[in-house]
C-alpha positions as CSV (number, residue, x, y, z in Angstrom):
1,X,55.5,86.9,75.2
2,X,54.7,88.7,72.0
3,X,53.0,92.0,72.4
4,X,50.2,92.2,69.8
5,X,47.4,94.2,71.3
6,X,48.1,97.7,69.9
7,X,45.8,99.6,67.7
8,X,48.4,100.5,65.1
9,X,47.2,104.1,64.5
10,X,50.2,105.1,62.4
11,X,49.7,102.0,60.2
12,X,46.1,103.0,59.2
13,X,44.3,102.4,56.9
14,X,45.9,98.9,56.8
15,X,45.0,98.3,60.5
16,X,41.4,99.3,60.1
17,X,40.6,95.8,59.0
18,X,43.7,93.8,60.0
19,X,45.6,93.7,63.4
20,X,49.2,94.9,62.8
21,X,50.9,91.6,63.7
22,X,48.9,89.9,60.9
23,X,50.2,92.3,58.2
24,X,52.3,90.4,55.6
25,X,56.1,90.8,55.6
26,X,57.4,88.9,52.6
27,X,55.3,85.8,52.3
28,X,54.0,85.5,55.8
29,X,52.4,87.5,58.6
30,X,54.8,89.6,60.7
31,X,54.0,87.7,63.9
32,X,54.7,84.4,62.2
33,X,58.3,85.4,61.7
34,X,58.6,85.8,65.5
35,X,56.9,82.5,66.2
36,X,59.1,80.6,63.8
37,X,62.3,82.1,65.3
38,X,61.1,81.5,68.8
39,X,60.3,77.8,68.0
40,X,63.6,77.4,66.2
41,X,65.5,78.8,69.1
42,X,63.9,76.4,71.6
43,X,60.9,78.2,73.1
44,X,58.0,75.9,73.7
45,X,55.3,78.2,75.1
46,X,54.4,81.7,73.8
47,X,51.8,84.1,75.2
48,X,50.3,86.6,72.8
49,X,48.1,89.5,74.1
50,X,45.3,90.6,71.9
51,X,42.9,93.6,71.8
52,X,42.3,95.5,68.5
53,X,40.5,93.1,66.1
54,X,42.0,90.6,68.5
55,X,40.0,87.5,67.5
56,X,41.6,87.5,64.1
57,X,44.9,86.5,65.7
58,X,43.9,83.2,67.3
59,X,41.8,82.4,64.2
60,X,44.9,82.8,62.0
61,X,47.5,81.2,64.3
62,X,45.5,78.5,66.2
63,X,47.2,76.7,69.1
64,X,50.7,76.8,67.7
65,X,50.8,73.1,66.8
66,X,52.1,73.7,63.3
67,X,55.2,75.3,64.7
68,X,55.7,72.8,67.6
69,X,54.8,75.4,70.3
70,X,51.9,76.1,72.5
71,X,50.2,79.4,72.0
72,X,48.3,81.1,74.8
73,X,46.2,84.3,74.3
74,X,45.8,87.0,76.9
75,X,42.6,88.7,75.9
76,X,42.4,92.5,76.4
77,X,39.4,93.0,74.0
78,X,37.0,93.8,76.8
79,X,39.2,96.1,78.8
80,X,40.9,97.7,75.8
81,X,44.6,97.5,75.3
82,X,46.4,97.8,78.6
83,X,49.7,99.2,77.2
84,X,52.8,97.3,77.8
85,X,53.2,97.0,81.5
86,X,49.5,96.5,82.0
87,X,49.4,93.8,79.3
88,X,52.3,91.9,80.8
89,X,50.6,92.2,84.2
90,X,47.4,90.6,82.9
91,X,49.5,87.8,81.2
92,X,51.4,86.8,84.3
93,X,49.1,83.9,85.0
94,X,50.4,82.4,81.8
95,X,54.0,83.5,82.2
96,X,54.6,82.1,85.6
97,X,57.2,83.0,88.2
98,X,60.4,82.6,86.2
99,X,62.1,85.3,84.0
100,X,60.6,85.5,80.5
101,X,61.3,87.1,77.1
102,X,59.0,89.9,75.7
103,X,59.2,91.0,72.1
104,X,57.1,93.7,70.4
105,X,54.9,92.1,67.7
106,X,55.5,95.0,65.3
107,X,59.3,94.6,64.9
108,X,61.2,92.5,62.3
109,X,64.7,91.3,63.3
110,X,67.2,88.6,63.1
111,X,68.1,88.8,66.8
112,X,68.6,85.3,68.3
113,X,66.1,84.9,71.1
114,X,67.6,82.9,74.0
115,X,65.4,80.6,76.1
116,X,68.3,80.0,78.5
117,X,69.1,83.6,79.1
118,X,70.0,84.3,82.7
119,X,69.3,87.7,84.3
120,X,72.1,87.1,86.9
121,X,71.6,89.7,89.6
122,X,69.4,92.1,87.5
123,X,65.6,92.4,87.2
124,X,65.6,93.1,83.5
125,X,67.8,93.0,80.4
126,X,67.1,95.3,77.4
127,X,68.1,94.8,73.8
128,X,69.1,98.2,72.4
129,X,69.6,99.1,68.7
130,X,71.2,102.0,66.7
131,X,68.8,104.9,66.6
132,X,66.5,104.8,63.5
133,X,65.4,108.1,61.7
134,X,62.1,108.2,63.7
135,X,63.9,108.1,67.0
136,X,67.2,109.9,66.4
137,X,67.7,111.0,70.1
138,X,67.5,107.4,71.4
139,X,66.2,106.2,74.7
140,X,68.9,104.7,77.0
141,X,72.6,104.7,77.5
142,X,74.8,101.6,78.1
143,X,78.0,101.4,80.1
144,X,79.7,98.1,81.1
145,X,76.4,96.2,80.2
146,X,74.5,98.5,82.6
147,X,71.5,100.5,81.1
148,X,71.5,104.2,82.0
149,X,68.8,106.8,81.8
150,X,71.3,109.5,81.0
151,X,74.5,109.2,78.9
152,X,76.4,111.0,76.2
153,X,75.4,108.3,73.7
154,X,71.9,106.9,73.7
155,X,70.5,103.9,71.9
156,X,66.9,103.0,71.0
157,X,65.0,100.3,73.0
158,X,64.1,97.6,70.5
159,X,61.0,96.3,72.4
160,X,62.9,93.1,73.1
161,X,63.7,92.3,76.7
162,X,64.0,89.7,79.4
163,X,62.1,90.4,82.6
164,X,61.8,89.0,86.1
165,X,58.1,88.9,86.8
166,X,58.5,90.5,90.3
167,X,58.9,93.9,88.7
168,X,55.2,93.8,87.7
169,X,54.0,92.9,91.2
170,X,52.8,96.5,91.9
171,X,51.5,97.3,88.4
172,X,47.8,97.9,88.3
173,X,45.6,96.0,85.9
174,X,44.8,99.0,83.8
175,X,46.5,101.1,81.1
176,X,50.1,101.1,82.4
177,X,53.0,102.1,80.3
178,X,56.4,100.4,80.6
179,X,58.8,103.2,80.2
180,X,58.3,104.8,83.7
181,X,58.7,101.4,85.4
182,X,61.9,100.7,83.4
183,X,63.4,104.1,84.2
184,X,62.8,103.6,88.0
185,X,64.6,100.2,87.8
186,X,67.4,101.8,85.8
187,X,67.9,104.5,88.4
188,X,68.4,101.6,90.9
189,X,71.0,99.9,88.8
190,X,68.7,96.9,88.2
191,X,68.7,96.7,84.4
192,X,71.4,95.2,82.2
193,X,71.5,95.6,78.4
194,X,73.2,94.9,75.1
195,X,73.4,96.6,71.7
196,X,72.2,94.5,68.8
197,X,73.5,95.8,65.4
198,X,72.0,93.2,63.1
199,X,68.8,93.4,61.0
200,X,66.2,95.3,63.0
201,X,63.2,97.2,61.7
202,X,60.3,98.8,63.7
203,X,57.3,98.2,61.3
204,X,55.3,101.2,62.6
205,X,54.1,102.8,59.4
206,X,53.1,101.7,55.9
207,X,56.3,103.2,54.6
208,X,58.4,101.1,57.0
209,X,56.4,98.0,56.0
210,X,57.2,98.8,52.4
211,X,60.9,99.2,53.2
212,X,61.2,95.8,55.0
213,X,59.4,94.1,52.1
214,X,61.9,95.7,49.7
215,X,64.8,94.5,51.8
216,X,63.4,90.9,51.7
217,X,62.8,90.9,48.0
218,X,66.1,92.4,46.9
219,X,68.5,89.8,45.7
C-alpha cells in the first residue's frame, strides 16, 4: 500500500493544485518511483489511498498496466483523509488477511521492498533511518532487531513498514493516527525493525523537493 491521501500543507503552494505524490522528482512523479520499484521487486498488486485532489491520481496512473501491476484505489475523498491507521483500516478489503507492505507516498528512497518478507513472530516490522535535520530527536530505538519506545539512541521511522492486518482490527474507520497504535505494540514487544542507511529523503517541503532534484541531477 502506498499512502497518498495527505493534504501536504507544508508543501503549499505546490499542493494547492497537485496532490503531493504527483509532484515531479527528476523526470517522473514521486509516486511513480515507488510503483516502478515495487513492480521491479515483484509486487503485483498495489493499493493507493486518495483524498486531497484524489481523482488526479487514478487519472494519472490508470490501472497499473503500464508497469505490469494492478492498482487499486481506496477513496477517502468523501470522508476526508483518515490519517495513517484509519486509511489502512479502510483499505483492508483490498489488502486481504496476509501481512502487507506500507510505504509513505512522500518519501524517496532506494530501499529494496521485499514481497517475500516474513514477520516471523511479530506483528509489525519498521524500517528506521538516521535522523534528518527536521527530526533530530528521532522516534524509536532498536536493540537486537526489536523496536523500543525508549532508548539512548533513537532513529527516525521512515514510513516504510510491514504489518499483520490483525493489528488494525480495532481501529475505527475515522481519523486514526498510527503512532499510538505502534507504541502500544512496541510496549508489548510485538515490533521488529531494521536501520536503513541508504538513500532516503522525506519530501515534505518545497526545499526538500528541490534538494532531491539536485541530488538526482548532479553527475
